[in-house]
C-alpha positions in Angstrom: 0.1 0.1 0.0 1.4 3.5 -0.6 1.7 6.1 1.7 0.4 9.5 1.6 1.9 12.7 2.5 0.8 16.6 2.9 3.0 19.5 2.7 1.7 22.3 4.3 3.1 25.8 4.3 0.5 28.3 5.9 -2.1 28.1 8.8 -1.8 24.2 8.8 1.8 24.5 10.0 2.4 23.5 13.6 1.5 26.1 16.1 -1.2 28.1 14.4 -3.9 27.1 17.0 -6.4 26.3 14.5 -8.8 23.2 15.0 -7.7 21.7 11.7 -3.9 21.7 12.3 -5.0 20.1 15.7 -6.8 17.6 13.4 -3.8 17.3 11.3 -1.4 16.7 14.0 -3.6 14.1 15.4 -3.9 12.1 12.4 -0.7 12.6 10.6 3.0 11.9 11.6 5.1 15.5 11.4 8.3 14.2 9.3 9.9 17.7 9.5 10.6 20.9 8.0 10.4 20.6 4.1 10.8 22.8 1.2 9.0 22.9 -2.5 9.9 24.7 -5.7 7.3 27.6 -5.8 6.2 31.1 -5.5 4.3 32.3 -2.1 1.5 35.1 -2.3 -0.1 37.0 0.6 -3.8 36.6 -0.1 -5.3 38.5 2.8 -4.7 36.9 6.3 -3.3 33.7 4.7 -0.7 32.5 1.9 -1.1 30.9 -1.5 1.5 29.4 -3.5 2.2 28.5 -7.3 4.7 25.9 -8.5 7.8 27.2 -10.0 10.4 25.6 -12.5 13.1 27.7 -10.8 15.3 25.9 -8.1 16.1 29.0 -6.4 12.1 29.6 -5.7 11.8 27.8 -2.4 8.7 27.7 -0.1 9.2 26.5 3.4 6.9 24.4 5.3 6.4 21.1 7.2 5.9 17.4 5.7 3.2 15.4 7.3 2.8 11.2 6.7 -1.0 10.7 6.8 -2.6 7.9 8.8 -3.0 5.0 6.0 -6.4 4.2 7.2 -7.8 7.7 7.7 -6.0 9.7 4.8 -9.1 10.1 2.7 -11.3 11.3 5.7 -8.6 13.7 6.6 -8.1 15.2 3.1 -11.8 15.6 2.8 -11.9 17.7 5.9 -9.0 19.6 5.0 -10.5 20.3 1.4 -13.3 21.9 3.3 -11.0 23.7 5.4 -9.4 25.2 2.0 -12.7 25.6 0.4 -11.7 23.1 -2.7 -14.5 20.4 -1.8 -17.5 19.8 -4.1 -20.0 21.9 -2.1 -17.9 25.1 -3.0 -18.5 27.0 -6.3 -16.0 26.2 -9.0 -13.5 27.8 -9.8 -12.2 27.1 -6.4 -9.4 29.3 -4.9 -7.2 26.5 -4.1 -6.6 23.0 -5.6 -5.4 19.8 -4.3 -2.3 18.2 -6.4 0.7 16.1 -5.6 4.0 17.6 -6.1 7.9 16.8 -5.3 8.4 17.9 -2.1 12.1 17.7 -0.3 12.8 17.1 3.3 15.2 19.5 4.8 17.1 17.1 7.2 17.9 14.5 4.7 17.3 16.0 1.3 14.7 12.8 0.5 12.2 14.0 -2.2 8.5 12.4 -1.9 5.6 13.1 -3.7 3.0 15.1 -1.5 -0.5 16.6 -1.7 -0.2 20.4 -1.3 -3.0 22.9 -1.8 -1.9 25.2 -4.7 -3.5 28.7 -5.6 -5.7 28.1 -8.3 -6.1 31.9 -9.3 -3.7 34.3 -10.9 -1.6 35.8 -8.2 -0.6 39.4 -8.1 3.0 39.7 -8.3 3.1 42.5 -6.1 1.6 40.6 -3.2 4.8 38.0 -3.4 6.3 36.9 0.0 9.8 36.8 -1.2 11.2 34.8 1.8 8.7 31.9 0.8 8.2 31.3 4.6 4.8 32.3 6.3 5.2 31.7 9.4 8.4 33.6 9.7 6.6 36.6 8.3 3.0 36.5 9.3 0.4 35.1 11.8 -2.4 32.8 11.0 -5.6 33.2 8.9 
């Protein structure tokens, strides 16, 4: 059976205090700090990212291994939080995709789910550091 991973970069990161982060913490194992090749944007109290092919465009976050028996239920609840479940009007602000993520401590690359911004971002709102928790408070 394949393992399922989730990369989080904003309000779902450790210490945010939101209920969904607690849900993630109780149904997944934090593997550590990780990164993804992407651009990060401030969306008004929370971040969004779009993928980049440039290796110097780095977004920092955390990588979780999801509980095998409950991963589908957990992802469905997080889709509700990110407003990309079927009950929300399309086009959604976010979409969940599997992408390549790198664990910082051992440089291991894994394919993980991530919530990507699904609209055209405003370049002026880019967060150059790629680290939302280092620069902002939660949603």
